[in-house]
N, C-alpha and C positions, 0 to 999 in steps of 0.2 A: 704452355697454357697459362693464362692470367685470370685472376679473379679479383674483382673490386666489389665487395659486399660488406655492408655494415648492418648489424642488428643491435639495437639498443632499447632498453626498457628503463624509463625514468619518469621524473616529474618536471613539468614546465616551470622554468624559473621566472617567466614573465608572461603576460597575456600575448597570444599570437597577433601578429601584425599582418593584415591583409592589404595587398596592393594589386594593381593591374599593370600588365605590360602594355606598350603601345598597340600591340596586336589584339588586346582585349582579354588575354589569358590571365586568370587570377593567380597570384603568387602569395603564399602564406609563409612567413618566417617566424621562427621561435627558437628559444634556447632550452635545452634539456639537461637536467642534472642526473648523473648516475653516481652511485656510491659503492665503495668497496670496503669490506671489513676483514681484517686479518690479525693474527697474533705475531708479534715480533719475537726475536730470539729469547727475550726475557719472559715471554708469555703474556706480555701486556697487550691489551686490545688496542688496535690502531684502526683509524678510519681515514678515508680519503675520498674526495668528491672530484668528479670530472665533469666538465661542461661541454656540450656539443651544440653547434649551430645547425639547425635543420631548415630545409626549404622544401615546400610542397607546392605542386602546380595543379591547375585545373579545378575540377569539381571537388576533388579531395581537399584542396586548399580552402574552399568555401566551407566545407563541412568541419574541418579542424578549427577554423576561425569562429564558427558558429557555436560549437559545443565545448571547446577546450578553454581553460582559463589557467591562470597561475596556480600551480600546485596540482593540477590534474595529472593523472598517470596515463602514459601512452607508450605503445610499442611502435617503433619506427624501423622500417626495413628499406634499405636503399643502397646507394653507392657514395663513396667519398669523392669529393671534388674540391680542388683548390682553384680559386679565381684570383686575378690580380687586376689592379687599376692604378691610375695615377691620381694622387690627392690633388684636388684643385687649388687648395690654399698653399700647401707646402711644396707641391711638385714631386714629392717622393712616391715611390712605388709601394703600394699596400697589398697585402695578401690576406685571404680569408679561406680557411678550410671548413667545409660544411658537408653535411649529409643531404644528398638530394633524394628525397623519399619516393619510393615506388609504391609503398604500401604503409598505411597507418592503421593501428587498431587501438581503440580507446580502452583504458584500464577501468577498474571498478570505480564507481563514483565515490567521492569522499563523503562520508556520512557525518552529519552534524549530530548534536546531542538529541535533537527531536527525532531524527531519522533512526538512530540506534534504539531509542525507547520504543518507537513504533514497530520496528522490526522485531524487537524482543517480545513485545506484547502479541504480535501476530504469530510469532513462533509458538508461544504458550498456548494460544487459542487453537492453532492448527494441531499441536501435539495432543491437546485434550480431545479434539474431534477425532483424530486418528486412533487414540486409545479406545474410544467408544465404538468406532466403526470396525476395528480389526476383529475378525473372527479367528478363534483359535482352532488349530488343527489337532484333531484327536488321532493319535497313532494307535494301531492295534497293540494289544498287550502281548500277543504270542510272538515268538521269534519267526522271522522270515527265512525260509530255506532258499539259498541261492539257486538251487536246481529248479525251483518252481518258476523262476523268471524266464519268460519265453525267448529272450534274445541272448 
C-alpha cells in the first residue's frame, strides 16, 4: 500500500499568483513557510523554517487568489508531486517539488492594531451585558438524599 499525503499549516511568503491553463482551468501557485522550534543538546532554543511550493486548481484557486495575501495563515492538504522541464535558455533539466492541494482552509485573519482594539472593546461591552443578564441559580439549603432521586 502506498500513501502520498501532505498536510501543512503555515503563512504565505508571497502573494498568490493566479494563471489559466489553455483549457481555461484556473491555477493558483504560492509559497508557504512552516517553522519548527526545538531545544538542542545544550538546552538552547533553535528555530528552523521550511518553504513549500503549493499549487491549487479550479474554483479553489480563484478563492485562494482572492482572499489570501502575503503573511496569511492557511492549511493545505494534498499530495506531493515533482515535475521536470527543460530550461529554454540553458537547455538543462529543471525540477520542482510542490504540493498539489486537494483542500485549503484559511487560518485566522491577521489583526491590525485597530482590529484588536475594536475586539477588546466589544469583548468588554459583551461581558458587561452578560453580567447584567445572567440570572443566578439558587440552590436549596437542605441536603439532597440520593434515594429520593427517581432514577
